[in-house]
C-alpha positions in Angstrom: 0.0 0.0 0.0 1.0 3.6 -0.4 0.9 5.3 2.9 0.6 9.1 2.7 3.9 11.0 2.8 4.5 14.7 3.6 5.9 16.7 0.8 6.7 20.4 0.5 4.6 22.2 -2.1 3.7 25.9 -2.8 0.2 27.1 -2.2 -1.6 28.4 -5.2 -5.1 29.8 -5.8 -6.2 31.5 -2.6 -4.5 34.7 -1.5 -0.8 34.0 -1.6 0.2 34.7 2.0 1.8 31.4 3.1 4.5 29.3 1.4 6.5 26.2 2.0 3.6 24.6 3.9 3.8 20.9 4.5 0.8 19.1 3.0 -0.4 15.5 3.0 -0.3 13.5 -0.2 -0.6 9.8 -0.7 -3.2 7.2 -1.5 -6.0 9.2 -3.2 -9.1 8.2 -5.1 -10.1 9.7 -8.4 -12.3 12.1 -6.5 -9.3 13.3 -4.6 -7.2 13.7 -7.7 -9.9 15.9 -9.3 -9.9 18.4 -6.5 -8.7 21.7 -7.7 -5.6 23.3 -6.3 -7.5 26.4 -5.2 -9.3 24.3 -2.5 -6.1 23.2 -0.8 -5.0 26.1 1.3 -6.9 25.7 4.6 -6.6 21.9 4.9 -2.9 22.3 4.4 -2.8 24.9 7.2 -4.8 22.5 9.4 -2.2 19.8 9.2 0.9 21.9 9.3 3.8 20.1 11.0 6.3 23.0 11.1 5.6 26.7 11.8 4.8 28.5 8.6 7.3 31.1 7.5 5.4 34.4 7.0 6.8 36.9 4.6 7.3 40.2 6.4 6.7 42.1 3.2 3.1 41.1 3.2 0.7 43.2 5.4 -2.0 40.8 6.6 -3.2 42.9 9.5 -5.9 44.4 7.4 -7.3 41.1 6.2 -10.4 40.0 8.1 -10.3 36.5 9.4 -13.6 35.6 7.8 -12.1 36.3 4.3 -10.7 32.7 4.3 -14.1 31.2 4.3 -15.4 33.7 1.8 -12.6 32.9 -0.7 -12.9 29.1 -0.5 -16.6 28.7 0.2 -18.3 25.3 0.1 -15.5 23.9 -2.0 -13.2 24.1 1.0 -15.7 22.4 3.2 -16.0 19.6 0.7 -12.3 19.1 0.5 -12.0 19.3 4.3 -14.3 16.3 4.5 -12.4 14.4 1.8 -9.1 15.2 3.6 -10.4 13.8 6.9 -11.6 10.6 5.1 -8.2 10.2 3.5 -6.4 10.7 6.8 -8.7 8.2 8.5 -8.3 5.6 5.7 -4.5 5.9 5.9 -4.4 5.6 9.7 -6.7 2.6 9.6 -4.6 0.9 7.0 -1.6 1.5 9.1 -3.1 -0.1 12.2 -4.8 -2.9 10.2 -1.5 -3.8 8.6 0.2 -4.1 12.0 -2.5 -6.3 13.5 -3.9 -8.3 10.6 -1.0 -8.7 8.2 2.0 -8.5 10.4 0.1 -10.2 13.2 1.2 -7.9 16.1 -0.9 -8.6 19.2 -3.7 -6.2 19.9 -1.9 -5.0 23.1 1.1 -4.0 21.1 -1.0 -2.1 18.5 -2.7 -0.4 21.4 0.6 0.7 22.8 1.7 2.1 19.4 -1.6 3.9 19.1 -1.3 5.5 22.5 2.3 6.6 21.9 1.4 8.1 18.5 -1.5 10.0 20.2 0.9 11.4 22.8 3.4 12.4 20.1 0.7 14.1 18.0 -0.6 16.0 21.0 2.8 17.2 22.0 3.6 18.2 18.4 0.3 20.1 18.0 1.1 22.1 21.2 4.5 22.9 20.0 3.2 24.1 16.6 0.5 26.2 18.2 3.1 28.0 20.5 5.6 28.6 17.7 2.9 29.8 15.3 1.4 32.2 17.8 4.9 33.5 18.7 5.7 34.2 15.0 2.4 35.9 14.3 2.8 38.1 17.4 6.4 38.9 16.2 4.8 40.1 12.9 2.5 42.3 14.9 -0.7 40.7 13.6 -3.6 41.9 15.8 -5.9 38.8 15.3 -3.1 36.3 15.9 -5.1 34.3 18.5 -8.0 34.0 16.1 -5.8 32.7 13.3 -4.0 30.2 15.6 -7.4 29.0 16.9 -8.7 28.6 13.4 -5.6 26.7 12.2 -5.4 24.4 15.2 -9.2 23.8 15.6 -10.8 20.7 14.2 -7.5 19.1 13.2 -8.5 15.9 11.4 -5.6 14.0 13.0 -6.9 14.8 16.5 -10.4 13.5 15.6 -8.9 10.4 14.1 -6.7 9.7 17.1 -9.8 9.9 19.3 -11.7 7.6 16.9 -8.9 5.0 17.0 -7.8 5.3 20.6 -8.9 1.8 21.8 -9.0 -1.7 20.3 -12.8 -1.7 20.4 -13.1 1.7 18.7 -10.6 0.7 16.0 -12.4 -2.5 15.1 -15.8 -0.6 15.0 -14.2 2.1 12.8 -12.8 -0.6 10.4 -16.2 -2.2 10.1 -17.9 1.1 9.3 -15.4 2.6 6.8 -14.2 -0.5 4.9 -15.8 -3.4 3.0 -16.3 -5.6 6.0 -18.4 -8.8 5.7 -19.8 -9.8 9.1 -19.6 -13.6 9.8 -22.9 -15.1 10.9 -23.2 -17.6 13.8 -25.1 -20.7 12.6 -26.2 -23.5 15.1 -25.3 -27.1 14.6 -27.6 -29.6 16.3 -25.3 -32.5 17.1 -25.6 -34.5 20.2 -27.4 -33.3 23.4 -25.9 -29.8 23.2 -26.2 -27.3 20.4 -23.0 -26.2 18.8 -22.3 -23.6 16.2 -20.1 -22.6 13.3 -19.5 -19.3 11.5 -20.6 -18.5 8.0 -19.4 -15.6 5.8 -22.3 -14.9 3.4 -21.3 -15.5 -0.2 -23.7 -12.8 -1.4 -22.0 -10.2 0.8 -18.6 -11.3 -0.3 -19.6 -10.8 -3.9 -20.8 -7.3 -3.1 -17.4 -6.6 -1.5 -15.6 -8.0 -4.5 -16.9 -5.2 -6.7 -15.6 -2.6 -4.2 -12.2 -4.2 -4.0 -9.7 -1.5 -4.9 -6.8 -4.0 -5.0 -8.0 -5.9 -8.0 -10.5 -3.5 -9.7 -12.8 -6.3 -10.6 -14.9 -6.0 -13.7 -17.3 -8.5 -15.3 -16.2 -9.9 -18.7 -17.0 -13.0 -20.8 -15.0 -16.1 -19.9 -11.5 -16.2 -21.5 -11.3 -19.2 -23.8 -8.1 -20.3 -25.5 -7.7 -18.6 -28.8 -5.7 -21.6 -30.1 -7.8 -24.6 -31.2 -7.4 -27.6 -28.8 -5.2 -25.7 -26.4 -6.2 -26.0 -22.7 -5.2 -23.0 -20.7 -7.6 -22.9 -17.8 -10.7 -24.5 -16.3 -12.8 -22.6 -18.8 -11.4 -24.7 -21.6 -12.6 -28.0 -20.0 -15.9 -29.5 -21.0 -17.3 -29.3 -17.4 -17.4 -25.6 -17.7 -18.2 -25.4 -21.4 -21.1 -27.7 -21.1 -22.5 -26.0 -18.0 -26.0 -24.7 -18.9 -25.8 -21.7 -16.6 -22.6 -20.3 -18.1 -24.0 -20.9 -21.6 -27.0 -18.8 -20.7 -25.1 -16.3 -18.5 -21.7 -15.6 -20.2 -21.1 -12.7 -17.7 -22.0 -14.9 -14.7 -19.5 -15.3 -11.8 -17.5 -18.6 -11.6 -17.4 -20.0 -8.1 -14.7 -22.5 -7.1 -15.0 -23.8 -3.6 -12.4 -25.6 -1.5 -12.9 -27.6 1.7 -10.3 -29.0 4.1 -9.6 -29.8 7.7 -6.5 -28.6 9.4 -4.9 -28.3 12.8 -4.2 -24.9 14.4 -2.1 -26.3 17.2 0.7 -28.9 17.3 -0.9 -32.1 15.9 1.0 -34.3 18.2 0.3 -32.3 21.4 -2.4 -32.9 24.1 -4.9 -30.7 22.1 -4.7 -32.9 19.0 -8.1 -32.9 17.3 -9.6 -30.7 20.0 -9.1 -27.6 17.8 -9.0 -29.2 14.4 -11.0 -26.9 12.1 -12.9 -27.5 8.9 -12.9 -24.6 6.6 -14.5 -23.8 3.2 -12.8 -21.2 1.0 -13.9 -19.5 -2.2 -12.2 -18.3 -5.3 -14.0 -16.2 -8.0 -12.7 -17.8 -11.2 -13.4 -14.6 -13.2 -10.3 -13.1 -11.6 -7.2 -13.6 -13.8 -5.1 -16.7 -13.0 -2.1 -14.8 -11.8 -4.3 -13.0 -9.2 -6.3 -16.2 -8.3 -3.1 -17.8 -7.0 -2.6 -15.0 -4.4 -3.6 -16.1 -1.0 -5.3 -12.8 -0.3 -7.8 -13.3 -3.1 -9.0 -16.6 -1.5 -12.1 -15.8 0.5 -13.4 -17.6 3.6 -16.9 -19.0 3.4 -17.4 -21.1 6.6 -15.4 -22.5 9.5 -16.3 -24.9 12.3 -14.6 -27.3 14.7 -14.4 -30.6 12.9 -15.9 -32.8 15.6 -19.1 -30.7 15.5 -19.4 -31.1 11.7 -22.8 -32.0 10.3 -23.1 -32.3 6.5 -26.6 -30.9 6.1 -26.3 -28.1 8.6 -22.7 -27.0 7.7 -23.1 -27.0 3.9 -26.7 -25.9 4.0 -26.2 -22.1 4.2 -23.6 -22.3 1.5 -25.9 -24.1 -0.9 -28.7 -21.7 0.0 -26.6 -18.7 -0.9 -25.4 -20.4 -4.1 -29.0 -21.1 -5.1 -30.0 -17.5 -4.5 -27.1 -16.2 -6.6 -27.8 -18.7 -9.3 -31.6 -17.9 -9.5 -32.0 -14.3 -8.3 -28.6 -12.8 -8.3 -26.9 -10.1 -6.3 -27.7 -6.4 -6.8 -24.4 -4.5 -7.3 -24.6 -0.6 -7.2 -23.6 0.8 -10.5 -23.4 -2.7 -12.1 -26.9 -4.2 -11.8 -27.9 -7.8 -11.0 -25.1 -10.2 -11.1 -25.6 -14.0 -11.1 -23.1 -16.8 -10.6 -22.9 -20.6 -10.3 -20.6 -23.2 -8.9 -18.0 -24.6 -11.3 -16.3 -27.2 -9.0 -15.3 -28.0 -5.5 -11.6 -28.6 -4.9 -10.2 -30.8 -2.1 -8.1 -33.7 -1.2 -9.4 -37.2 -1.6 -10.7 -37.6 1.9 -12.5 -34.2 1.8 -14.0 -34.7 -1.7 -15.3 -38.1 -0.9 -16.8 -36.9 2.4 -18.5 -33.9 0.6 -19.7 -36.0 -2.3 -21.2 -38.8 -0.2 -18.7 -41.4 -1.2 -16.9 -43.8 1.1 -13.8 -42.6 2.9 -12.1 -45.9 3.8 -9.6 -46.0 0.9 -7.6 -49.0 2.2 -10.6 -51.4 2.9 -13.7 -50.3 0.9 -14.8 -52.2 -2.2 -15.5 -49.1 -4.3 -12.8 -46.6 -3.6 -13.0 -44.4 -6.6 -15.3 -41.4 -7.1 -14.6 -41.3 -10.9 -15.5 -44.9 -11.9 -17.1 -48.1 -10.5 -13.9 -50.1 -10.1 -13.8 -52.7 -7.4 -10.7 -53.4 -5.3 -10.5 -57.0 -6.2 -10.6 -56.1 -9.9 -7.9 -53.5 -9.5 -5.5 -56.0 -7.9 -6.1 -58.7 -10.5 -3.6 -59.4 -13.2 -4.0 -56.5 -15.7 -6.3 -54.7 -13.4 -4.2 -51.6 -13.6 -4.8 -51.4 -17.3 -8.5 -52.2 -17.3 -11.2 -49.5 -18.0 -14.3 -49.4 -15.8 -17.7 -47.7 -16.1 -17.6 -44.1 -15.2 -19.7 -42.7 -12.4 -22.6 -40.6 -13.8 -25.5 -38.6 -12.4 -27.7 -41.5 -13.4 -25.6 -44.2 -11.8 -25.3 -42.0 -8.6 -29.1 -41.6 -8.4 -29.6 -45.3 -9.1 -27.2 -46.2 -6.2 -29.1 -43.9 -3.9 -32.4 -45.5 -4.8 -31.0 -49.0 -4.2 -29.3 -47.8 -1.0 -32.6 -46.6 0.4 -34.4 -49.9 -0.7 -31.7 -52.2 0.7 -31.3 -50.3 4.0 -27.6 -50.7 3.8 -25.2 -48.1 4.9 -23.2 -48.1 1.6 -24.1 -49.0 -1.9 -21.6 -49.0 -4.8 -19.3 -46.7 -2.7 -22.0 -44.1 -1.9 -23.2 -43.4 1.6 -25.7 -40.5 1.2 -26.8 -37.8 -1.3 -24.6 -34.7 -1.1 -26.5 -31.5 -0.4 -24.6 -29.8 -3.3 -26.6 -31.9 -5.7 -29.6 -29.7 -5.0 -27.9 -27.1 -7.2 -29.4 -27.0 -10.7 -26.1 -26.8 -12.6 -23.8 -28.8 -10.3 -23.3 -32.5 -9.4 -20.6 -34.2 -7.4 -20.0 -36.7 -10.2 -18.9 -34.0 -12.5 -17.6 -31.3 -10.1 -14.9 -32.9 -7.9 -11.6 -32.6 -9.7 -8.5 -34.5 -8.5 -5.7 -33.1 -6.4 -2.4 -33.8 -8.1 -0.4 -32.8 -5.0 -2.0 -35.6 -3.0 -2.3 -38.2 -5.7 1.1 -37.6 -7.3 3.6 -35.8 -5.0 2.4 -37.1 -1.6 1.1 -40.3 -3.0 2.6 -42.2 -6.0 5.9 -40.2 -6.1 6.5 -40.3 -2.3 6.1 -44.1 -2.0 7.4 -45.2 -5.4 10.5 -43.2 -5.2 11.4 -44.8 -1.9 10.9 -48.2 -3.6 13.2 -47.2 -6.4 15.9 -45.8 -4.0 15.8 -49.0 -2.0 16.4 -50.9 -5.3 19.3 -48.7 -6.3 20.9 -49.1 -2.9 20.5 -52.9 -3.1 22.2 -52.7 -6.6 25.0 -50.7 -4.9 24.6 -47.7 -7.1 24.9 -45.5 -4.0 24.1 -45.6 -0.3 21.7 -43.5 1.8 24.7 -41.7 3.2 26.0 -40.8 -0.3 22.6 -39.7 -1.4 22.3 -37.4 1.7 25.8 -36.0 0.9 24.7 -35.2 -2.6 21.7 -33.3 -1.3 23.9 -31.3 1.0 26.4 -30.4 -1.7 23.9 -29.8 -4.5 23.7 -26.2 -5.9 20.0 -25.6 -5.5 18.5 -22.4 -6.9 17.1 -19.8 -4.6 13.6 -21.0 -5.5 14.5 -24.6 -4.9 15.9 -23.8 -1.4 12.5 -22.7 -0.2 11.4 -26.3 -0.6 14.7 -28.0 -0.1 14.2 -31.8 0.0 14.5 -33.8 3.2 17.2 -36.5 3.3 15.9 -40.1 2.6 16.6 -42.5 5.4 16.6 -46.3 5.2 14.0 -46.6 7.9 11.5 -44.4 6.0 8.7 -46.1 4.0 8.3 -43.0 1.8 10.1 -39.9 0.8 9.3 -37.4 3.6 8.4 -33.7 3.2 5.6 -31.6 1.8 4.3 -31.8 -1.8 6.7 -29.2 -3.2 9.7 -30.7 -1.4 8.9 -34.1 -2.9 8.4 -32.4 -6.3 11.8 -30.7 -6.2 13.4 -34.0 -5.1 11.9 -35.9 -8.0 12.7 -33.2 -10.6 16.4 -33.0 -9.6 16.9 -36.6 -8.6 18.7 -37.6 -11.9 21.2 -34.7 -11.4 21.6 -35.6 -7.7 22.7 -39.2 -8.6 24.2 -38.5 -12.0 27.6 -39.8 -11.1 26.2 -42.9 -9.5 24.2 -44.3 -12.5 25.6 -47.7 -13.4 23.1 -48.6 -16.1 21.1 -46.0 -18.1 18.8 -48.8 -19.4 18.0 -50.3 -16.1 14.2 -51.0 -16.1 13.7 -49.4 -12.7 15.6 -46.3 -13.8 13.5 -46.1 -17.0 10.3 -46.4 -14.9 11.4 -43.6 -12.7 12.1 -41.4 -15.7 8.6 -42.2 -17.0 7.2 -41.1 -13.6 9.1 -37.8 -13.9 7.8 -37.2 -17.4 4.2 -37.8 -16.2 4.6 -35.3 -13.4 6.1 -32.7 -15.9 3.1 -33.0 -18.2 0.5 -32.9 -15.5 2.1 -29.8 -14.0 2.0 -27.9 -17.2 -0.2 -24.8 -17.1 -1.1 -25.2 -20.8 -1.7 -28.5 -22.6 -2.6 -29.2 -26.2 -5.3 -31.9 -26.5 -3.0 -33.9 -28.8 -0.9 -34.7 -25.7 -3.7 -36.3 -23.7 -3.6 -39.7 -25.4 0.2 -39.7 -25.0 -0.2 -38.8 -21.3 -2.7 -41.7 -20.9 -0.3 -44.1 -22.6 2.6 -42.9 -20.3 0.5 -43.5 -17.2 -0.7 -46.9 -18.4 2.9 -47.9 -19.2 4.1 -46.7 -15.8 1.5 -48.5 -13.8 2.2 -51.7 -15.7 6.0 -51.4 -15.2 5.5 -50.5 -11.5 3.4 -53.6 -10.9 5.6 -55.9 -13.0 8.9 -54.7 -11.4 7.6 -54.9 -7.8 4.7 -57.4 -7.8 5.1 -58.0 -4.0 4.2 -54.3 -3.3 0.6 -53.6 -4.2 -0.5 -50.5 -6.1 -2.3 -47.9 -4.0 -5.7 -46.4 -4.8 -3.9 -43.2 -5.8 -2.2 -45.2 -8.6 -5.6 -45.9 -10.0 -6.7 -42.2 -9.6 -3.7 -41.4 -11.8 -5.2 -43.5 -14.6 -8.0 -40.9 -14.9 -5.8 -37.9 -15.3 -6.0 -37.7 -19.0 -9.8 -37.6 -19.1 -9.9 -35.3 -16.1 -7.6 -32.8 -17.8 -10.1 -32.8 -20.7 -12.8 -32.2 -18.2 -11.2 -29.5 -16.0 -8.4 -28.1 -18.1 -4.8 -28.1 -16.8 -5.0 -29.7 -13.4 -2.6 -27.2 -12.0 -5.4 -24.7 -12.3 -7.5 -26.6 -9.7 -4.5 -27.2 -7.5 -5.2 -27.5 -3.8 -1.9 -26.3 -2.5 -2.6 -22.6 -3.0 -5.8 -23.1 -1.0 -3.9 -25.0 1.7 -1.5 -22.1 2.0 -4.5 -20.1 3.3 -4.3 -22.2 6.4 -1.1 -20.5 7.4 -3.1 -17.2 8.0 -5.2 -18.8 10.6 -2.3 -20.7 12.2 -0.4 -17.4 12.5 -3.5 -15.7 14.0 -3.9 -18.3 16.7 -0.3 -18.0 17.6 -0.6 -14.2 17.8 -3.6 -13.8 20.0 -3.6 -17.2 21.8 -7.3 -17.2 22.4 -8.9 -20.7 22.4 -12.2 -19.8 24.0 -14.1 -19.4 20.7 -11.4 -19.8 18.0 -13.8 -20.0 15.1 -15.3 -16.6 16.0 -11.9 -15.0 16.6 -10.5 -16.3 13.4 -13.4 -15.5 11.1 -13.7 -11.9 12.4 -10.0 -11.4 12.2 -9.9 -12.8 8.6 -12.7 -10.6 7.5 -11.0 -7.5 9.0 -7.9 -8.5 7.0 -9.9 -8.8 3.8 -11.5 -5.4 4.5 -7.9 -4.0 4.8 -6.9 -5.7 1.6 -10.0 -4.4 -0.3 -9.2 -0.8 0.7 -6.4 -0.9 -1.9 -3.6 -2.0 0.4 -2.9 -5.2 -1.7 -2.5 -3.7 -5.2 -0.1 -5.5 -7.5 1.2 -4.4 -10.8 1.4 -6.7 -13.8 5.1 -5.7 -14.0 7.5 -4.9 -11.2 11.1 -3.9 -12.1 14.0 -3.9 -9.7 17.3 -2.0 -10.2 16.2 0.1 -13.1 18.5 2.5 -15.0 18.7 4.3 -18.3 19.5 2.1 -21.3 22.3 3.3 -23.6 22.4 1.1 -26.8 25.6 2.7 -28.0 27.5 1.0 -25.1 27.0 -2.4 -26.6 28.6 -4.4 -29.4 27.6 -4.0 -33.0 26.0 -7.4 -33.0 23.8 -6.5 -30.0 23.0 -3.1 -31.5 21.8 -4.8 -34.8 19.6 -7.3 -32.9 17.9 -4.8 -30.7 17.5 -2.2 -33.4 15.9 -4.8 -35.7 13.0 -5.4 -33.2 11.9 -1.7 -33.4 11.3 -1.5 -29.6 9.1 1.4 -28.3 10.7 4.7 -27.4 11.7 5.2 -23.8 13.2 1.8 -23.2 15.0 1.4 -19.8 17.2 -1.4 -18.4 16.7 -3.2 -15.1 18.4 -6.0 -13.1 15.2 -8.1 -13.0 11.5 -7.8 -13.8 8.6 -9.6 -12.3 5.9 -10.3 -14.9 2.6 -11.9 -13.6 4.5 -13.5 -10.8 7.5 -14.8 -12.7 10.9 -13.1 -12.1 13.2 -12.7 -15.1 16.8 -11.8 -14.1 20.2 -11.7 -15.7 21.8 -15.1 -15.9 18.6 -17.2 -15.9 17.6 -19.3 -18.9 14.3 -19.3 -20.8 12.8 -21.6 -23.4 12.3 -19.6 -26.6 10.6 -22.2 -28.8 10.3 -25.9 -29.5 10.2 -27.7 -32.8 9.8 -31.2 -31.6 8.5 -32.4 -28.2 11.5 -32.6 -25.8 14.0 -32.3 -28.6 15.0 -29.3 -30.7 14.3 -26.8 -28.0 15.9 -23.3 -28.3 17.1 -21.8 -25.1 18.7 -18.5 -24.2 20.5 -17.0 -21.3 19.2 -13.6 -20.2 21.8 -10.8 -20.8 19.6 -7.7 -20.6 16.1 -7.1 -19.2 14.5 -4.1 -20.9 11.1 -2.5 -20.2 9.0 0.4 -21.5 6.4 2.5 -19.9 3.5 0.4 -21.1 4.2 -2.8 -19.1 6.2 -4.3 -22.0 9.2 -6.4 -21.0 11.9 -7.5 -23.4 14.8 -9.9 -23.0 18.1 -9.8 -24.8 19.1 -13.4 -24.9 22.3 -15.2 -25.6 21.0 -18.2 -27.6 22.9 -21.3 -26.5 23.6 -24.7 -28.0 21.1 -27.0 -26.3 20.9 -30.8 -26.2 18.3 -33.0 -24.5 19.8 -35.7 -22.3 17.1 -38.5 -22.2 18.6 -40.6 -19.4 18.6 -37.6 -17.1 15.6 -35.7 -18.5 17.6 -32.5 -18.5 19.0 -30.1 -21.1 22.7 -29.4 -21.4 23.5 -25.9 -22.6 26.8 -25.0 -24.2 28.3 -22.1 -26.1 26.7 -19.0 -27.6 25.1 -19.3 -31.0 23.7 -15.9 -31.5 21.7 -13.1 -29.9 17.9 -12.7 -29.9 15.8 -9.9 -28.5 12.3 -11.1 -27.7 9.2 -9.9 -25.7 8.4 -12.0 -22.7 4.9 -12.6 -24.0 6.4 -14.3 -27.1 8.3 -16.9 -25.1 7.0 -20.5 -25.5 7.1 -20.9 -21.7 7.0 -18.4 -18.8 9.6 -20.5 -16.9 12.7 -18.6 -15.7 15.2 -21.4 -15.2 18.3 -21.9 -13.1 21.5 -23.3 -14.5 22.9 -26.2 -12.5 26.6 -26.8 -12.9 28.0 -30.3 -12.7 31.7 -30.7 -13.4 32.4 -29.1 -16.7 28.8 -29.3 -17.8 25.8 -26.9 -17.4 22.3 -28.3 -17.1 18.9 -26.8 -17.2 15.8 -28.6 -15.8 12.3 -27.6 -16.8 9.7 -27.1 -14.1 7.1 -28.6 -16.4 6.9 -30.0 -19.8 6.5 -27.9 -23.0 3.3 -29.3 -24.3 1.4 -26.3 -25.6 2.1 -27.0 -29.3 0.4 -29.8 -31.2 2.2 -33.1 -30.8 3.7 -34.4 -34.1 
């Protein structure tokens, strides 16, 4: 956010008697910016922080005190109100940032507020005395009247009084910002009535349109302009075939997420006592680079998990969604806005529980929410390759009918009818996407990599100690270090760590053990490389439909190899879920767009909150109110983000470079006013000198052109250009990395023209330089 700063400016317009007056400037709305300069004199005097220097040559003794009001009239009064509001907003943002973003305890914020009030009071008294002394020295008869007028009704004094206690501050935040008040909803479970807190979706939608941080505007869904290219969930058939969005192209796209999490140490005495179940919301109409920001994820409901009741907890959510779907929400200045649910994201346990499916994955007969596979069929010979009837709305309803008639607790893996099926345009058989973080990273990859490592150790490729040493000595990038892999121990039954730690470990494993490989054609090594390729394709943010059959074939081959190579270790249900990924990508678009880990990152806000205020009397109330106050702070414009952020900028002098570079840059006819910078962040990706980018690809995996960034240039219209040193590049299949060599030529290219937005680190190994992609390049049609 841009806090107001004090700058020195001359006074124009009204009688020119005072100069060098300190005036407040800062975060202003369009209304503020349109205020004429002639209306600024008296507000400036009202917030003077140093005694004004009066010019002795000007005789002001004959000027009546009332002349100030006559000169400025009602325009001054209007600006005075605006100035007070601006001061109040800035001070509120300051305190809210301390308490709700930086997580300072309320007692600490109260101490800061008290000390600021004392400083302001002392400063005002000092200014009053010095101003009176100066006026008397100039022999002005009505000096006392002028001083009284200047010092009276100081907006800062009023604001300090309005924000002097914790209670008053919270009430002020709620009145002056887009605050959505959480509602207490009873849950009738057991002999005593419990409750949870619900943040009305309709009110959240209204607040969305007043959000200054994202300046949200309704627009038709953004479909891929390239035929058969999947860029977002809007390119999947679940969205495209949704009747609501066909009839309402300007409708809001709701994506829900539900998950349970601990707010205390999960192995302590309070385990499960304070385990919370939360439902979050993303508005899909927001651009993808903003959707991934934690601050744009909204809270919908929160309860203590042991009090959870499906009908009563999800009931208010469904009711709000129905109203928005059928009636809409009236937005001032916009009109009636409708919206509908696209999908509900979650891990397997949460999605099965919400959809009415069985949650015992290790013992149940029907363990899949996508098809009607039975456990015994999956473990039969060739079961990993077999195709089973998909779950449909008809099969779901048929199972419910037979469940009621048979009086069983479970029928075909279904326990009850989900309340979300009451929505006209949503059904759990079509609206519960998979979670690649849990299925792949924390599932198949974590367990299978440990099996592979055990195999390599038995074959004496390396030891666990040497693998740990390689991890310690490896030259990780700054980004990799944030999710540095955990060493693998012999006693472990899986690779430990979070999803991204496991992902980094898998991606760089061939480089970690490059010097230990004894046989490039070892079947287990080949199976591991196939798993890496599958993960790379699934993680891609843009996938051409022509790759989906190839992805399915890779998954089928991997499952068959995994079962054949290690028949004594059974495949897990998550291996079967993996077999659906090709068709699920067709349904929901790139699965990275319905990734749960960004939602899970939202949990950290509540965990930080509980550590800050340490109040467990009614944690759901404390957390929901605190979250909505934080969202109110963010909506005030405190969370603005530019599409392009540059660091270390300077003037660009083309004449300082070689003739070859001059010719290349001149041939691109870049806009005038080009500047140079050390690095530029474009939609969340940082491009800096020394990193490598993929320019284009002629053949999948092979014939990829890469370039090292030599210069980062930008113009004043958010255009970013890279001068690249094109490098000789060769794909190394048995490592799944690219080796880069000497310079071939120079190329100047706009960031938006790159084949991939990846900004890649160069990993040195001996005399070789390697580059490893974060995801596969699969946006062009497969040959």
